N, CA, C and O atoms as a GROMACS GRO file, in nm:
protein
  340
    1MET      N    1 -24.540   0.362  -6.717
    1MET     CA    2 -24.432   0.298  -6.708
    1MET      C    3 -24.457   0.294  -6.862
    1MET      O    4 -24.556   0.306  -6.934
    2GLN      N    5 -24.262   0.264  -6.890
    2GLN     CA    6 -24.229   0.236  -7.033
    2GLN      C    7 -24.096   0.180  -6.992
    2GLN      O    8 -24.046   0.196  -6.880
    3PHE      N    9 -24.040   0.110  -7.097
    3PHE     CA   10 -23.954   0.054  -7.162
    3PHE      C   11 -23.828   0.141  -7.072
    3PHE      O   12 -23.848   0.262  -7.058
    4CYS      N   13 -23.687   0.076  -7.006
    4CYS     CA   14 -23.560   0.215  -7.002
    4CYS      C   15 -23.548   0.224  -7.140
    4CYS      O   16 -23.607   0.156  -7.223
    5GLY      N   17 -23.460   0.324  -7.160
    5GLY     CA   18 -23.409   0.420  -7.274
    5GLY      C   19 -23.280   0.345  -7.307
    5GLY      O   20 -23.232   0.411  -7.399
    6GLU      N   21 -23.232   0.285  -7.292
    6GLU     CA   22 -23.107   0.222  -7.370
    6GLU      C   23 -23.172   0.094  -7.424
    6GLU      O   24 -23.238   0.011  -7.361
    7PRO      N   25 -23.131   0.096  -7.583
    7PRO     CA   26 -23.200   0.017  -7.646
    7PRO      C   27 -23.191  -0.177  -7.608
    7PRO      O   28 -23.090  -0.232  -7.563
    8GLY      N   29 -23.307  -0.240  -7.636
    8GLY     CA   30 -23.264  -0.373  -7.584
    8GLY      C   31 -23.302  -0.404  -7.420
    8GLY      O   32 -23.338  -0.510  -7.368
    9CYS      N   33 -23.290  -0.327  -7.386
    9CYS     CA   34 -23.318  -0.331  -7.208
    9CYS      C   35 -23.489  -0.348  -7.167
    9CYS      O   36 -23.584  -0.275  -7.197
   10GLY      N   37 -23.484  -0.450  -7.103
   10GLY     CA   38 -23.651  -0.479  -7.102
   10GLY      C   39 -23.705  -0.442  -6.975
   10GLY      O   40 -23.824  -0.465  -6.950
   11VAL      N   41 -23.611  -0.375  -6.874
   11VAL     CA   42 -23.689  -0.291  -6.725
   11VAL      C   43 -23.786  -0.226  -6.738
   11VAL      O   44 -23.781  -0.169  -6.847
   12LEU      N   45 -23.891  -0.198  -6.674
   12LEU     CA   46 -23.974  -0.073  -6.665
   12LEU      C   47 -23.978  -0.006  -6.587
   12LEU      O   48 -24.014  -0.048  -6.477
   13VAL      N   49 -23.946   0.125  -6.603
   13VAL     CA   50 -23.936   0.255  -6.528
   13VAL      C   51 -24.080   0.351  -6.586
   13VAL      O   52 -24.170   0.334  -6.667
   14SER      N   53 -24.030   0.472  -6.477
   14SER     CA   54 -24.120   0.547  -6.497
   14SER      C   55 -24.094   0.653  -6.600
   14SER      O   56 -24.179   0.700  -6.675
   15SER      N   57 -23.962   0.687  -6.595
   15SER     CA   58 -23.918   0.764  -6.750
   15SER      C   59 -23.785   0.740  -6.735
   15SER      O   60 -23.732   0.709  -6.629
   16GLY      N   61 -23.726   0.755  -6.852
   16GLY     CA   62 -23.592   0.765  -6.856
   16GLY      C   63 -23.492   0.629  -6.850
   16GLY      O   64 -23.537   0.532  -6.910
   17TRP      N   65 -23.402   0.616  -6.804
   17TRP     CA   66 -23.326   0.484  -6.801
   17TRP      C   67 -23.348   0.439  -6.668
   17TRP      O   68 -23.381   0.500  -6.565
   18CYS      N   69 -23.307   0.252  -6.705
   18CYS     CA   70 -23.313   0.178  -6.503
   18CYS      C   71 -23.178   0.224  -6.471
   18CYS      O   72 -23.104   0.302  -6.532
   19PRO      N   73 -23.162   0.153  -6.351
   19PRO     CA   74 -23.058   0.205  -6.286
   19PRO      C   75 -22.908   0.146  -6.356
   19PRO      O   76 -22.799   0.204  -6.365
   20ALA      N   77 -22.943   0.028  -6.395
   20ALA     CA   78 -22.801  -0.009  -6.452
   20ALA      C   79 -22.775   0.109  -6.539
   20ALA      O   80 -22.660   0.151  -6.529
   21HIS      N   81 -22.863   0.182  -6.632
   21HIS     CA   82 -22.814   0.248  -6.732
   21HIS      C   83 -22.880   0.353  -6.760
   21HIS      O   84 -22.954   0.393  -6.850
   22THR      N   85 -22.804   0.415  -6.587
   22THR     CA   86 -22.813   0.623  -6.583
   22THR      C   87 -22.724   0.672  -6.664
   22THR      O   88 -22.634   0.607  -6.717
   23ARG      N   89 -22.754   0.828  -6.683
   23ARG     CA   90 -22.649   0.850  -6.773
   23ARG      C   91 -22.538   0.863  -6.730
   23ARG      O   92 -22.447   0.871  -6.812
   24HIS      N   93 -22.503   0.871  -6.560
   24HIS     CA   94 -22.333   0.821  -6.500
   24HIS      C   95 -22.283   0.725  -6.564
   24HIS      O   96 -22.173   0.741  -6.616
   25GLN      N   97 -22.354   0.598  -6.576
   25GLN     CA   98 -22.321   0.445  -6.613
   25GLN      C   99 -22.314   0.449  -6.769
   25GLN      O  100 -22.241   0.357  -6.806
   26ARG      N  101 -22.359   0.516  -6.867
   26ARG     CA  102 -22.345   0.542  -6.984
   26ARG      C  103 -22.248   0.634  -7.014
   26ARG      O  104 -22.248   0.691  -7.123
   27GLY      N  105 -22.178   0.651  -6.944
   27GLY     CA  106 -22.084   0.742  -6.968
   27GLY      C  107 -22.040   0.835  -6.954
   27GLY      O  108 -21.920   0.861  -6.945
   28GLY      N  109 -22.157   0.926  -6.949
   28GLY     CA  110 -22.124   1.052  -6.867
   28GLY      C  111 -22.098   1.172  -6.969
   28GLY      O  112 -22.200   1.237  -6.989
   29ALA      N  113 -21.985   1.215  -7.039
   29ALA     CA  114 -21.934   1.357  -7.136
   29ALA      C  115 -21.961   1.246  -7.254
   29ALA      O  116 -22.038   1.292  -7.339
   30ALA      N  117 -21.931   1.152  -7.273
   30ALA     CA  118 -21.890   1.080  -7.371
   30ALA      C  119 -22.049   1.017  -7.424
   30ALA      O  120 -22.048   0.974  -7.539
   31PHE      N  121 -22.171   1.009  -7.355
   31PHE     CA  122 -22.272   0.988  -7.400
   31PHE      C  123 -22.322   1.126  -7.454
   31PHE      O  124 -22.387   1.142  -7.557
   32ALA      N  125 -22.278   1.234  -7.357
   32ALA     CA  126 -22.343   1.387  -7.405
   32ALA      C  127 -22.299   1.421  -7.548
   32ALA      O  128 -22.382   1.467  -7.626
   33THR      N  129 -22.212   1.407  -7.574
   33THR     CA  130 -22.142   1.412  -7.690
   33THR      C  131 -22.270   1.371  -7.813
   33THR      O  132 -22.346   1.435  -7.886
   34VAL      N  133 -22.240   1.235  -7.787
   34VAL     CA  134 -22.309   1.153  -7.901
   34VAL      C  135 -22.451   1.172  -7.891
   34VAL      O  136 -22.519   1.149  -7.991
   35HIS      N  137 -22.506   1.209  -7.785
   35HIS     CA  138 -22.647   1.275  -7.744
   35HIS      C  139 -22.657   1.393  -7.864
   35HIS      O  140 -22.720   1.391  -7.970
   36ARG      N  141 -22.575   1.492  -7.808
   36ARG     CA  142 -22.601   1.634  -7.933
   36ARG      C  143 -22.543   1.588  -8.062
   36ARG      O  144 -22.568   1.665  -8.154
   37LEU      N  145 -22.472   1.481  -8.095
   37LEU     CA  146 -22.473   1.446  -8.242
   37LEU      C  147 -22.611   1.448  -8.326
   37LEU      O  148 -22.656   1.522  -8.412
   38TYR      N  149 -22.657   1.338  -8.264
   38TYR     CA  150 -22.791   1.244  -8.264
   38TYR      C  151 -22.962   1.365  -8.266
   38TYR      O  152 -23.075   1.340  -8.307
   39THR      N  153 -22.913   1.471  -8.213
   39THR     CA  154 -23.019   1.548  -8.167
   39THR      C  155 -22.998   1.683  -8.254
   39THR      O  156 -23.078   1.776  -8.263
   40SER      N  157 -22.887   1.674  -8.310
   40SER     CA  158 -22.874   1.800  -8.422
   40SER      C  159 -22.961   1.774  -8.500
   40SER      O  160 -23.022   1.669  -8.515
   41ALA      N  161 -22.974   1.918  -8.577
   41ALA     CA  162 -23.064   1.970  -8.714
   41ALA      C  163 -23.011   1.882  -8.838
   41ALA      O  164 -23.076   1.818  -8.921
   42ARG      N  165 -22.860   1.899  -8.824
   42ARG     CA  166 -22.785   1.823  -8.937
   42ARG      C  167 -22.845   1.680  -8.923
   42ARG      O  168 -22.903   1.630  -9.019
   43TRP      N  169 -22.832   1.618  -8.815
   43TRP     CA  170 -22.819   1.460  -8.826
   43TRP      C  171 -23.012   1.436  -8.854
   43TRP      O  172 -23.060   1.341  -8.915
   44LEU      N  173 -23.060   1.506  -8.813
   44LEU     CA  174 -23.216   1.480  -8.814
   44LEU      C  175 -23.276   1.546  -8.961
   44LEU      O  176 -23.395   1.531  -8.989
   45ARG      N  177 -23.202   1.605  -9.035
   45ARG     CA  178 -23.240   1.613  -9.212
   45ARG      C  179 -23.154   1.514  -9.268
   45ARG      O  180 -23.188   1.457  -9.371
   46LEU      N  181 -23.043   1.488  -9.211
   46LEU     CA  182 -22.980   1.312  -9.261
   46LEU      C  183 -23.118   1.214  -9.254
   46LEU      O  184 -23.170   1.151  -9.346
   47ARG      N  185 -23.155   1.222  -9.125
   47ARG     CA  186 -23.229   1.043  -9.076
   47ARG      C  187 -23.371   1.044  -9.190
   47ARG      O  188 -23.421   0.951  -9.254
   48ALA      N  189 -23.418   1.228  -9.181
   48ALA     CA  190 -23.555   1.194  -9.241
   48ALA      C  191 -23.530   1.170  -9.377
   48ALA      O  192 -23.612   1.090  -9.424
   49ASP      N  193 -23.418   1.223  -9.483
   49ASP     CA  194 -23.389   1.245  -9.595
   49ASP      C  195 -23.378   1.044  -9.645
   49ASP      O  196 -23.434   0.982  -9.735
   50VAL      N  197 -23.295   1.006  -9.552
   50VAL     CA  198 -23.272   0.829  -9.533
   50VAL      C  199 -23.355   0.770  -9.513
   50VAL      O  200 -23.334   0.652  -9.540
   51LEU      N  201 -23.501   0.802  -9.455
   51LEU     CA  202 -23.605   0.747  -9.453
   51LEU      C  203 -23.712   0.763  -9.505
   51LEU      O  204 -23.815   0.711  -9.462
   52ARG      N  205 -23.708   0.845  -9.618
   52ARG     CA  206 -23.778   0.910  -9.688
   52ARG      C  207 -23.738   0.820  -9.866
   52ARG      O  208 -23.817   0.790  -9.955
   53ASP      N  209 -23.576   0.801  -9.857
   53ASP     CA  210 -23.539   0.765  -9.971
   53ASP      C  211 -23.552   0.589  -9.952
   53ASP      O  212 -23.588   0.525 -10.051
   54GLU      N  213 -23.519   0.514  -9.820
   54GLU     CA  214 -23.524   0.395  -9.797
   54GLU      C  215 -23.642   0.370  -9.703
   54GLU      O  216 -23.622   0.352  -9.583
   55PRO      N  217 -23.749   0.368  -9.750
   55PRO     CA  218 -23.802   0.347  -9.594
   55PRO      C  219 -23.811   0.174  -9.502
   55PRO      O  220 -23.842   0.135  -9.390
   56PHE      N  221 -23.763   0.114  -9.629
   56PHE     CA  222 -23.769  -0.073  -9.562
   56PHE      C  223 -23.666  -0.073  -9.494
   56PHE      O  224 -23.566  -0.006  -9.515
   57CYS      N  225 -23.687  -0.159  -9.400
   57CYS     CA  226 -23.550  -0.247  -9.340
   57CYS      C  227 -23.496  -0.305  -9.431
   57CYS      O  228 -23.560  -0.391  -9.492
   58ARG      N  229 -23.338  -0.270  -9.472
   58ARG     CA  230 -23.239  -0.341  -9.542
   58ARG      C  231 -23.237  -0.478  -9.522
   58ARG      O  232 -23.274  -0.542  -9.620
   59VAL      N  233 -23.206  -0.539  -9.427
   59VAL     CA  234 -23.220  -0.686  -9.392
   59VAL      C  235 -23.318  -0.744  -9.378
   59VAL      O  236 -23.310  -0.866  -9.373
   60CYS      N  237 -23.426  -0.689  -9.368
   60CYS     CA  238 -23.569  -0.725  -9.420
   60CYS      C  239 -23.598  -0.771  -9.589
   60CYS      O  240 -23.622  -0.881  -9.638
   61ARG      N  241 -23.586  -0.650  -9.644
   61ARG     CA  242 -23.568  -0.647  -9.777
   61ARG      C  243 -23.466  -0.799  -9.820
   61ARG      O  244 -23.515  -0.894  -9.879
   62LEU      N  245 -23.337  -0.794  -9.780
   62LEU     CA  246 -23.229  -0.896  -9.817
   62LEU      C  247 -23.354  -1.049  -9.807
   62LEU      O  248 -23.356  -1.144  -9.885
   63GLU      N  249 -23.425  -1.033  -9.714
   63GLU     CA  250 -23.479  -1.147  -9.632
   63GLU      C  251 -23.615  -1.145  -9.738
   63GLU      O  252 -23.684  -1.246  -9.727
   64GLY      N  253 -23.658  -1.056  -9.826
   64GLY     CA  254 -23.782  -1.080  -9.917
   64GLY      C  255 -23.867  -1.034  -9.813
   64GLY      O  256 -23.936  -1.125  -9.766
   65ARG      N  257 -23.885  -0.922  -9.761
   65ARG     CA  258 -24.026  -0.912  -9.655
   65ARG      C  259 -23.971  -0.790  -9.652
   65ARG      O  260 -23.853  -0.759  -9.640
   66ASN      N  261 -24.113  -0.692  -9.669
   66ASN     CA  262 -24.094  -0.535  -9.689
   66ASN      C  263 -24.133  -0.477  -9.534
   66ASN      O  264 -24.250  -0.455  -9.501
   67VAL      N  265 -24.060  -0.464  -9.477
   67VAL     CA  266 -24.103  -0.388  -9.291
   67VAL      C  267 -24.024  -0.286  -9.337
   67VAL      O  268 -23.910  -0.280  -9.385
   68LEU      N  269 -24.153  -0.171  -9.298
   68LEU     CA  270 -24.089  -0.048  -9.275
   68LEU      C  271 -24.032  -0.028  -9.147
   68LEU      O  272 -24.068  -0.073  -9.038
   69THR      N  273 -23.929   0.053  -9.178
   69THR     CA  274 -23.815   0.078  -9.037
   69THR      C  275 -23.873   0.255  -9.012
   69THR      O  276 -23.939   0.338  -9.074
   70ILE      N  277 -23.790   0.243  -8.864
   70ILE     CA  278 -23.814   0.399  -8.814
   70ILE      C  279 -23.670   0.418  -8.762
   70ILE      O  280 -23.646   0.516  -8.692
   71ASP      N  281 -23.582   0.335  -8.792
   71ASP     CA  282 -23.469   0.334  -8.748
   71ASP      C  283 -23.342   0.336  -8.848
   71ASP      O  284 -23.339   0.258  -8.943
   72ILE      N  285 -23.226   0.437  -8.820
   72ILE     CA  286 -23.163   0.413  -8.949
   72ILE      C  287 -23.018   0.352  -8.901
   72ILE      O  288 -23.015   0.333  -8.780
   73ASP      N  289 -22.914   0.322  -8.964
   73ASP     CA  290 -22.821   0.297  -8.957
   73ASP      C  291 -22.688   0.355  -9.037
   73ASP      O  292 -22.708   0.371  -9.157
   74HIS      N  293 -22.560   0.388  -8.990
   74HIS     CA  294 -22.426   0.403  -9.035
   74HIS      C  295 -22.379   0.297  -9.152
   74HIS      O  296 -22.336   0.184  -9.131
   75VAL      N  297 -22.390   0.341  -9.240
   75VAL     CA  298 -22.282   0.268  -9.378
   75VAL      C  299 -22.175   0.248  -9.363
   75VAL      O  300 -22.118   0.142  -9.386
   76VAL      N  301 -22.132   0.341  -9.324
   76VAL     CA  302 -21.943   0.401  -9.295
   76VAL      C  303 -21.998   0.411  -9.145
   76VAL      O  304 -22.111   0.456  -9.123
   77LEU      N  305 -21.904   0.360  -9.029
   77LEU     CA  306 -21.855   0.393  -8.917
   77LEU      C  307 -21.834   0.562  -8.882
   77LEU      O  308 -21.763   0.629  -8.957
   78HIS      N  309 -21.867   0.592  -8.826
   78HIS     CA  310 -21.849   0.765  -8.808
   78HIS      C  311 -21.735   0.788  -8.678
   78HIS      O  312 -21.666   0.890  -8.672
   79ARG      N  313 -21.728   0.692  -8.589
   79ARG     CA  314 -21.639   0.728  -8.498
   79ARG      C  315 -21.639   0.878  -8.394
   79ARG      O  316 -21.547   0.946  -8.347
   80GLY      N  317 -21.827   0.891  -8.384
   80GLY     CA  318 -21.808   1.041  -8.283
   80GLY      C  319 -21.794   1.153  -8.403
   80GLY      O  320 -21.866   1.251  -8.387
   81ASP      N  321 -21.711   1.152  -8.526
   81ASP     CA  322 -21.699   1.233  -8.594
   81ASP      C  323 -21.796   1.291  -8.688
   81ASP      O  324 -21.849   1.222  -8.776
   82ALA      N  325 -21.821   1.419  -8.671
   82ALA     CA  326 -21.992   1.490  -8.700
   82ALA      C  327 -21.919   1.496  -8.826
   82ALA      O  328 -21.994   1.436  -8.903
   83ILE      N  329 -21.827   1.529  -8.886
   83ILE     CA  330 -21.829   1.569  -9.032
   83ILE      C  331 -21.822   1.434  -9.137
   83ILE      O  332 -21.831   1.469  -9.255
   84THR      N  333 -21.807   1.289  -9.117
   84THR     CA  334 -21.842   1.201  -9.195
   84THR      C  335 -22.041   1.206  -9.171
   84THR      O  336 -22.088   1.095  -9.197
   85PHE      N  337 -22.112   1.273  -9.145
   85PHE     CA  338 -22.248   1.228  -9.105
   85PHE      C  339 -22.291   1.319  -9.257
   85PHE      O  340 -22.408   1.326  -9.293
   0.00000   0.00000   0.00000
């Protein structure tokens, strides 16, 4: 068992998403487009570069704590436009 693939959802599932967060309810084609962006070689390289250059959580650093991060976030909102990656 694992948690639902939706960030913040605490429902246990055997795999994937819970019924409330299935692909159909996640937006279908819109989800597929975003998924393609975040699994592209370009994004994965950028993610690795950012984590290498800045391995600690920015918010935690502002609070005086050094916590390694596994997630990165956009400094500039891209609105689905891969050109701004």
